[in-house]
TIKOL-876266 format. One record per residue (C-alpha): x, y, z; residue in three letters. Coordinates in steps of 0.02 Angstrom, whole numbers, plus 32768, in hexadecimal, padded with zeros to 4 digits. Layout:
XYZALA ...
***
This chain:
70DADA339F13UNK 70ABD9FE9FC9UNK 7095DACAA007UNK 702EDAE59F71UNK 6FB7DA509F94UNK 6FB1DA97A042UNK 6F8DDB4CA016UNK 6EF7DB199FB5UNK 6EBBDA98A03DUNK 6EB9DB2EA0B0UNK 6E6ADB8FA01FUNK 6DCEDB19A019UNK 6DC6DAFBA0DDUNK 6DAFDBC8A0C2UNK 6D1EDBAFA041UNK 6CECDB2DA0C0UNK 6CCADBB3A14DUNK 6C84DC27A0BAUNK 6BEEDB92A094UNK 6B51DBCBA119UNK 6B06DB58A17DUNK 6AA6DAF3A1B0UNK 6A3FDAD8A10FUNK 6ABBDADEA08CUNK 6B49DA7FA0F0UNK 6B37D9EAA081UNK 6B3CDA339FEFUNK 6BCADAA7A01FUNK 6C15DA11A04DUNK 6C01D9B49F93UNK 6C36DA699F34UNK 6CE2DA649F9FUNK 6D02D9AD9F79UNK 6CC0D9B99EB3UNK 6D48DA609EB5UNK 6DD9D9E89EC8UNK 6D95D98A9E35UNK 6D7BDA0C9DBCUNK 6E0BD9FC9D4FUNK 6E1BD9379D60UNK 6D63D9279D21UNK 6D0BD9AF9CEEUNK 6C74D9639C82UNK 6C5DD8EC9D26UNK 6C4FD9999D94UNK 6BCAD9D59D1DUNK 6B60D9489D37UNK 6B63D9579DE8UNK 6B43DA109DF7UNK 6A9DD9E79D8FUNK 6A5ED98E9E2CUNK 6A6CDA1E9EA3UNK 69C8DA979E97UNK 6A26DB3C9E8CUNK 698DDBAE9EC9UNK 698BDB819F6EUNK 6A44DB9F9F88UNK 6A80DC379FF4UNK 6ACBDCB49F9FUNK 6B92DC849FDBUNK 6B68DBC99F9EUNK 6B1ADC119EF3UNK 6BACDC7C9EC6UNK 6C0BDBD99EDBUNK 6BA0DB599E88UNK 6B9FDBCC9DF0UNK 6C4CDBF49DF4UNK 6C6FDB439DE6UNK 6BF8DB1C9D62UNK 6C61DB949D01UNK 6CEDDB3B9D16UNK 6CB5DA9B9CF5UNK 6C5FDAE79C5CUNK 6D08DB269C20UNK 6D6BDA819C46UNK 6CEFDA1E9BE8UNK 6CF0DAA59B44UNK 6C2EDADB9B5AUNK 6C25DB5E9AD5UNK 6C01DC149B3EUNK 6B7EDC849AEBUNK 6B68DCFF9B7FUNK 6BDDDD2E9C1BUNK 6B51DD619C7BUNK 6B56DCD59CFCUNK 6C16DCEE9D22UNK 6BFEDDAB9D34UNK 6B76DD919DB9UNK 6BF7DD249E14UNK 6C8FDDA29E05UNK 6C06DE169E3DUNK 6BDADDB69EE9UNK 6CA4DDAA9F05UNK 6CB3DE639EF9UNK 6C3CDE949F66UNK 6C39DE0E9FE7UNK 6CE5DDB39FE0UNK 6D5ADE2B9F77UNK 6E0FDE0C9F63UNK 6DF3DD509F97UNK 6E1FDCB09F3FUNK 6D75DC9D9EE7UNK 6D76DD469EB8UNK 6E27DD1B9E6BUNK 6DD6DC8A9E10UNK 6D39DCF99DCAUNK 6D9DDD6F9D7CUNK 6E03DCF69D2EUNK 6D6EDC949CE9UNK 6D15DD2F9CB1UNK 6DACDD5D9C41UNK 6DA9DCAA9C0BUNK 6CEEDCA99BD6UNK 6D00DD3B9B7BUNK 6D96DD199B23UNK 6D3BDC679AF8UNK 6CBEDCD89AB4UNK 6D0DDD2A9A3AUNK 6D45DDCB9A95UNK 6DEADDFF9A7CUNK 6DEFDEAE9ABAUNK 6E0CDF089B66UNK 6D5ADEB49B9BUNK 6DB6DE0F9BA8UNK 6E60DE5D9BEAUNK 6E1EDEBF9C75UNK 6DE1DE2E9CE8UNK 6E9BDDDF9CC8UNK 6EF4DE749D08UNK 6E83DE889D9EUNK 6E94DDC89DC7UNK 6F52DDE39DB3UNK 6F55DE8A9E16UNK 6EEBDE249EB8UNK 6F62DD819E9AUNK 7006DDFA9EB8UNK 6FB4DE509F38UNK 6F84DDC29FA5UNK 702BDD6C9F7FUNK 6FC5DCD49F41UNK 702EDC339F42UNK 6FADDBD49ED4UNK 7029DBB79E2AUNK 6F82DB839DC8UNK 6F29DC259DE2UNK 6FC9DC929DADUNK 6FDBDC159D20UNK 6F38DC3F9CD3UNK 6F49DCFA9CEDUNK 6FE5DCF99C8FUNK 6FB5DC899C0CUNK 6F10DCCF9BD3UNK 6F5DDD8E9BE2UNK 6FE3DD4D9B67UNK 6F5EDD029B01UNK 6EF3DDA69AE9UNK 6F85DE0E9AC5UNK 6FB5DD8B9A33UNK 6F2EDDA199ECUNK 6F28DE6599FDUNK 6FD1DE61999DUNK 7035DE7A9A34UNK 70B5DDE99A31UNK 7155DE1C9A83UNK 70E7DE619B29UNK 707BDDB09B13UNK 711EDD559B21UNK 7151DD9D9BD2UNK 70B2DD619BFEUNK 70BEDCB09BC1UNK 7164DC919C0BUNK 7120DCCE9CAFUNK 7088DC479C90UNK 7122DBBF9C6DUNK 7168DBD89D0BUNK 70C1DBC39D70UNK 70A0DB259D15UNK 7147DAE59D49UNK 712FDB159DF1UNK 708ADAC19DF5UNK 70D7DA229DB1UNK 7047DA1D9D24UNK 708FD9E49C9CUNK 6FE9DA0B9C3CUNK 6FE7DAB09C55UNK 70B8DAC09C35UNK 7095DA719B99UNK 7014DAF39B6FUNK 7076DB7E9B94UNK 710CDB2B9B24UNK 7084DB219A9CUNK 7053DBEB9AABUNK 7112DC149AB6UNK 7122DBB69A0DUNK 70A1DC0499C0UNK 70C4DCB79A06UNK 7185DCB399B4UNK 712DDC7098FBUNK 70B7DD069902UNK 7156DD739903UNK 71B7DD00987AUNK 7229DCD89911UNK 7241DC2698B1UNK 72E3DBEE990DUNK 7297DC1E99C6UNK 71F8DBC8998EUNK 725DDB219958UNK 72BDDB269A14UNK 7202DB289A66UNK 71D4DA9699EBUNK 726ADA2A9A27UNK 7239DA4D9AD6UNK 7179DA1B9AAEUNK 71BFD9829A5CUNK 7216D94B9AFFUNK 7163D92D9B52UNK 712ED8809B67UNK 708ED83C9B8DUNK 702CD8A59B30UNK 6F76D8A09B16UNK 6F2AD8849A77UNK 6EF8D93D9A80UNK 6FA5D9849A95UNK 6FFCD91E9A17UNK 6F81D9569980UNK 6FAFDA0899C7UNK 705FD9DE99C1UNK 7061D996991AUNK 7001DA3D98E1UNK 7087DAB19924UNK 7115DA2C98BDUNK 70BBDA3D9826UNK 70A2DAE89826UNK 7161DB0A9862UNK 7196DAA997BFUNK 711CDB00974EUNK 716DDB9A9779UNK 7225DB46974CUNK 71C8DB0596AEUNK 71EFDA6296DBUNK 713DDA20969DUNK 714FD962969AUNK 717FD9689754UNK 70E8D9FB9765UNK 706DD980971EUNK 70C2D8DC9778UNK 7091D93E9822UNK 6FDDD96697E5UNK 6FC6D8B797B4UNK 6FE8D87E9861UNK 6F6AD8F9989EUNK 6EE3D8A59832UNK 6F1BD801987CUNK 6EF6D8439941UNK 6E44D87798FCUNK 6DE4D7E19940UNK 6E3DD7E599F6UNK 6E26D8AF9A14UNK 6DC2D8D39AB7UNK 6D82D9719A72UNK 6D30D9AC99D1UNK 6DA5DA089954UNK 6D86DA7198C6UNK 6DBBD9E89843UNK 6DAADA4297B0UNK 6E31DAA297DCUNK 6EA1DA0D97DEUNK 6E65D9CB9731UNK 6E81DA6B96E5UNK 6F39DA669722UNK 6F53D9AE96D6UNK 6F0DD9FE9641UNK 6F87DA959629UNK 7017DA229661UNK 6FF5D9AD95E4UNK 6FE0DA42955BUNK 7094DA7395A7UNK 70CED9D19562UNK 707ED9D394BEUNK 6FFFD94994DBUNK 6F4DD99694A8UNK 6F09D8ED94AEUNK 6F25D8DB956AUNK 6F0DD9AE9582UNK 6E48D9969543UNK 6E1BD8FE959EUNK 6E4ED9489643UNK 6E13D9F79607UNK 6D62D9AA95E6UNK 6D6ED9559696UNK 6D85DA1096EAUNK 6CF4DA579696UNK 6C89D9AD96D0UNK 6CCBD9D8977EUNK 6C94DA959781UNK 6C43DAC3982CUNK 6C20DB709821UNK 6BBCDBA19778UNK 6BBEDC579795UNK 6C8CDC5E97A0UNK 6CBDDCDB972FUNK 6D56DC7F9714UNK 6CFEDBE196D5UNK 6D03DC1A9619UNK 6DC0DC009626UNK 6DAADB419637UNK 6D40DB41959AUNK 6DBFDBA99542UNK 6E4DDB2C9585UNK 6DEDDA9F953BUNK 6DDBDB0294A0UNK 6E95DB1B9488UNK 6EA8DA519497UNK 6E1EDA37941AUNK 6E7FDAA693A3UNK 6F17DA4D93BDUNK 6ECED9AF9392UNK 6E8DDA0692F6UNK 6DD8D9FA9337UNK 6D95DAA592FCUNK 6CD0DA799310UNK 6CFBDA3793BBUNK 6D66DAC893E6UNK 6CE9DB4693A0UNK 6C6ADAFC940BUNK 6CBFDB0594ACUNK 6CEBDBBB9482UNK 6C3BDBEC945EUNK 6BF9DB9E9505UNK 6C90DBF9956EUNK 6C62DCA19529UNK 6BAEDC7C954BUNK 6BDADC4C9610UNK 6C4ADCF5960DUNK 6BB5DD5D95D0UNK 6B38DD1A963EUNK 6BB1DD2296DCUNK 6BCDDDD1969DUNK 6B0EDDF59699UNK 6AF5DD959755UNK 6B81DE0A9793UNK 6B37DE9F9750UNK 6A99DE729793UNK 6AD7DE53982CUNK 6B33DEFA9835UNK 6A82DF529802UNK 6A23DEF3989FUNK 6AB9DF359907UNK 6A89DFE198C1UNK 69C5DFD598F0UNK 69FADFBA9999UNK 6A66E04599B4UNK 6A0CE0C89953UNK 6956E1179935UNK 68F6E09798CDUNK 68DBE109983EUNK 69A7E1379834UNK 69C6E06F9835UNK 6942E054979BUNK 69A9E0E2974BUNK 6A40E07C9766UNK 6A04DFDD972FUNK 69C5E0139693UNK 6A67E0699672UNK 6AC2DFD6969BUNK 6A43DF53962FUNK 6A68DFC79596UNK 6B26DFB795A8UNK 6B0DDEF195BAUNK 6A9FDEEB9521UNK 6B22DF3D94C0UNK 6BA4DED294FFUNK 6B21DE2894DDUNK 6AFEDE77942CUNK 6BBFDE7A9415UNK 6BDBDDC99460UNK 6B5ADD8293DFUNK 6B90DDD49356UNK 6C40DD8A9377UNK 6BF5DCE59399UNK 6BA7DCD592E6UNK 6C47DD26929EUNK 6C96DC8292EFUNK 6C1ADC1392A2UNK 6C25DC5D91F2UNK 6CDEDC4B91F0UNK 6CE4DBA3922AUNK 6C6BDB7F91A2UNK 6CDCDBED9122UNK 6D70DB9C9158UNK 6D28DADB915FUNK 6CFEDB0F909BUNK 6D99DB4D9077UNK 6DD9DAB590BCUNK 6D76DA489048UNK 6DA3DAB28FBCUNK 6E4EDA988FD4UNK 6E45D9E18FE6UNK 6DF3D9CF8F35UNK 6E6BDA458EE5UNK 6F02D9D78F29UNK 6EA2D9358EE7UNK 6E8CD97F8E4AUNK 6F40D9C88E2BUNK 6FA8D9478E85UNK 6F8CD8DA8DD4UNK 6FBFD96F8D78UNK 7051D9C38DCCUNK 7088D95C8E42UNK 7118D9A28E9EUNK 70FADA618E77UNK 7045DA6D8EA6UNK 7066DA0D8F37UNK 70DBDA908F72UNK 705ADB1A8F3CUNK 6FEBDAB78F9DUNK 704CDACD9040UNK 7064DB8E9029UNK 6FB0DBA1901BUNK 6F91DB3A90B8UNK 701CDBB6910DUNK 6FC3DC4190C2UNK 6F0EDC0B9102UNK 6F57DBDD91B0UNK 6FA2DC9F91C7UNK 6F06DCF09194UNK 6EABDC78921AUNK 6F28DCAB9292UNK 6F11DD689252UNK 6E56DD5F926EUNK 6E57DCFE9312UNK 6ED8DD8B9351UNK 6E54DE0F9329UNK 6DBFDDAD9382UNK 6E2BDDA2941FUNK 6E55DE579413UNK 6DAADE9493F3UNK 6D62DE1E9486UNK 6DFADE5594FFUNK 6DC7DF0E94B4UNK 6D18DEFF94D8UNK 6D27DEB69586UNK 6DA7DF3095B6UNK 6D53DFD49581UNK 6CAFDF7B95D3UNK 6D13DF7D9674UNK 6D64E01E966EUNK 6CB0E06C964EUNK 6C7CE02196E7UNK 6D07E0609742UNK 6CD4E1019715UNK 6C21E0FD9737UNK 6C43E0C897D3UNK 6CBAE139980BUNK 6C55E1D597C6UNK 6BBFE17D9821UNK 6C3FE18C98C4UNK 6C5FE23698AFUNK 6BABE271988AUNK 6B66E22B991FUNK 6BF3E248999EUNK 6BB1E2E699CFUNK 6B01E2929A01UNK 6B46E1E19A49UNK 6BE6E1E39A67UNK 6BDEE1259AAFUNK 6B85E0E69A00UNK 6C1AE13699A7UNK 6C9EE0E09A08UNK 6C3BE03D99E9UNK 6C46E06A992EUNK 6CF8E087993DUNK 6D1DDFDE999AUNK 6CB7DF85991AUNK 6D22DFCF9887UNK 6DB7DF9598EAUNK 6D77DEF098E4UNK 6D53DEFA983AUNK 6E0CDF34980DUNK 6E4BDEA19868UNK 6DD7DE2897FAUNK 6E11DE899760UNK 6EBBDE7B9784UNK 6EB2DDBD97AFUNK 6E65DDB696ECUNK 6ED5DE1E96A7UNK 6F5ADDA696EFUNK 6F20DD1F9669UNK 6EE6DD8A95E0UNK 6F86DDF895C6UNK 701FDDAA95E2UNK 70AEDDC19579UNK 7076DD21950DUNK 6FD3DD5D94E5UNK 7028DE1694C7UNK 7098DDC39446UNK 700FDD6F9400UNK 6F8EDDFC93E8UNK 701FDE7993A7UNK 706FDE019332UNK 7123DE01939FUNK 719FDD9B9363UNK 71E1DD86941EUNK 7172DD6894C2UNK 71ADDE119519UNK 71BCDDA995B7UNK 71FDDE499605UNK 7163DE999618UNK 70E9DE659699UNK 7031DE529672UNK 7009DF0E96C3UNK 707ADF469647UNK 702CDECE95C2UNK 6F81DF1F95F4UNK 6FABDFCD95C5UNK 7010DFA79520UNK 6F61DF4794F8UNK 6EF1DFF29521UNK 6F81E04F94CFUNK 6F6DDFEE942FUNK 6EA4DFF79446UNK 6EC0E0B69438UNK 6E76E0C494DEUNK 6E85E1779537UNK 6F03E19B95C5UNK 6E67E1D19621UNK 6E11E1259621UNK 6EAAE0BC9634UNK 6EE5E11E96D6UNK 6E31E0FE9713UNK 6E49E03796FFUNK 6EDEE043974FUNK 6EA9E0A797DEUNK 6F20E13697CAUNK 6F29E1F39788UNK 6F52E21F96CDUNK 7001E265970CUNK 7037E1DB975CUNK 7001E16E96D4UNK 705DE1DC9653UNK 70EFE1B996C3UNK 70EAE11596C3UNK 70D0E10895FEUNK 7173E1539600UNK 71CCE0DD9660UNK 716FE04C9613UNK 71BCE09A9569UNK 7268E0B6959CUNK 725DDFFF95E9UNK 7226DFB29535UNK 72B0E01094E3UNK 733BDFCB9562UNK 72FFDF1C9553UNK 72A8DEEC94ADUNK 7313DE80944BUNK 72AFDE74939FUNK 72D1DF1C9343UNK 7228DEF892F1UNK 71C7DECB9390UNK 7228DF6F93E4UNK 71E2DFDE9344UNK 7140DF95935EUNK 7123DFB79420UNK 7168E05D9412UNK 70F9E09F9380UNK 706BE07E9417UNK 709DE113945FUNK 70A2E18093DCUNK 6FD6E16C93BEUNK 
***
């Protein structure tokens, strides 16, 4: 610990020597002093930096000033909208002080800014890798720098579905955190290692990290909020829904004491789901409503899931009108967000191509959107008509029941029960057909967009390969988004519901459920292969393997025949 502090004092002394004299000496003295306080009180340092006129500073002092501003903004949880400032800082140190201590810091925060802006590709990875190279070459002894480099390398790799490789970097980050003696960094490293194992379904390893996290004392409200969330998710995977709910309640109790704003709609949504798991629809409805009231980003395409959740809770309370209203609202949001996302893609195309080509693409996209909107409107009208039909049927059933009670007593009561069951079965069948129509429309629309984007990339590759590469990257990002969406839409439970299976095929993952759903919809092999980003031959081989898997693991003979019949289409 002492040697680490000594090293940092030496580095700050070198920074002191780099400040230009004599006019900027006082400013440089302030910057050095504030640099030592950045981690302790970043908000106060941000306010102090505002008192300095940046324009009168020399080049070296301006780069140091800008670096501190970016670090203070990051530690104050300011939302970054551009990486231009930190990029200019890194460029200065690359040209004037290459491989220096501040050059490493500028590379680290260049990667952090891009990562916090939502960039998860090589653009975010490369600054960390370059910082790691310089750090190793210098034999740098500051463990804090080593921690940041390896921690964020691990995070970026996790976001790119490379958890095994990410674990190596996170363990290294943990070693640096322990070496620095900073318990906050050590806690964060253990948390990220826990999530790394959970993503891979390594629950026993994740539990060991969770047990270690519980040994930390004097945690801040924000850290306890993070710990309770991890505990809740773990017990949910173990199907101990009551414990999962208890930890979510503990998170809720911490809300008034948090230092940094959270997306509380996620917390309320999770609490609602947990109440649903333990068959408490009234509480599930209450927290589902809170989740909707706390939506921050109304353009998020997944917001409709919150409305699906509250509609499910309302149905369990037999409030079908409220359920129908929320489903209509959710579908309206999904429709608007799909249209908004399409419009954003059109704007991007207008920037990349000539105006004539962009207008042509826009017209085609709007035409497809009109078809989709028309289908959604018709579906909404059908749901409304279905609601009134069911309401009318229920009223007639009640009247008929009263008339027949005096005449046939117990016999007619049993008959009424049979009619009610038949009505429920009919409603369930109609609901499954609606869900199939919605899912089919969504999947086919996305597959069509994938095909058109792929064709567009191929057509312009000869003229402008750079734009074609960007389209390929956009296509990859879209596939990641659809992968997240299909994880919810095409679970084994949903597949069993849609195909009327007797048992839930838990041996299938959501990718296999998606394939079976598309096969049930009679989609061509080429369409499915395009959606899965594979070739026809590879998809045929995958179908063969899936058929063998079903033959070996399906326990119910009726379910086995239903699933195998999909392969005969």
